[in-house]
N, C-alpha and C positions, 0 to 999 in steps of 0.2 A: 554429438559430444555434449552440447549444452543441455539437451533433453535428459541425458543420463545424470548430469550434474543436478538439474532441477528435481529429478526423481529422488536422487540421494538426499538432497536437502529436505524434500517433503517427508521422506522416511524418518530422517532425524527429528524433524518437527513433531511427527506423530509419536515417536518414542519419548521425546521430552514431555509432550502432553500427557502420555500415559503415566510417566514417572511422577509428574506433578499431581495427577489424580491420586496416585498412591500415597504421596506425601500428605495431601489433604485428608485422606481417609485416616492415615496414621495420626494426624493432628487431632481429628475429631475423636478418635479412640482415646487419646491421652486426656483430652478435655472431659470426656465422659467418665474416665477413671478418676480424675480429680474430683468431679462432682460426687461420685459415689463415695469417695473417701470423706468428703465434707459432710455428706448425709450421714455416713456411719458415725462420724465424730459427734454430730449433733444428736443423733439417736442415743449414743452412749451418755452424753451429758444429760439428756432428758431422763434417761434411766437412773442415773446417779441422783438427780434432783428428786425423782419419784421415791427412790429408796430413802433418801434423807427425810423427805416429808412423812413417809410411812413410819420411820423410826421415831420422829418427833411426835407424831400422833399417838403411837404406842406408849411413848414415855409420858405423854400427857395423861393417859389413862392408867398409868402405873404398870404397864405390861413390860416385863424384862425380855429383851431380845438377845 
């Protein structure tokens, strides 16, 4: 009887461990997605700054855009 109980507890422990690994993977995926968003926003800001600099340079030389 106690052996069956111990086996049941071991199975539950393994299931919990597997679920925790899934939670960790999901958390890592969310963190990676957040980093991708931050990189995308930084890239957009750099592109905007580049466009502004190019327009300023063209204005300096009298080129109308």
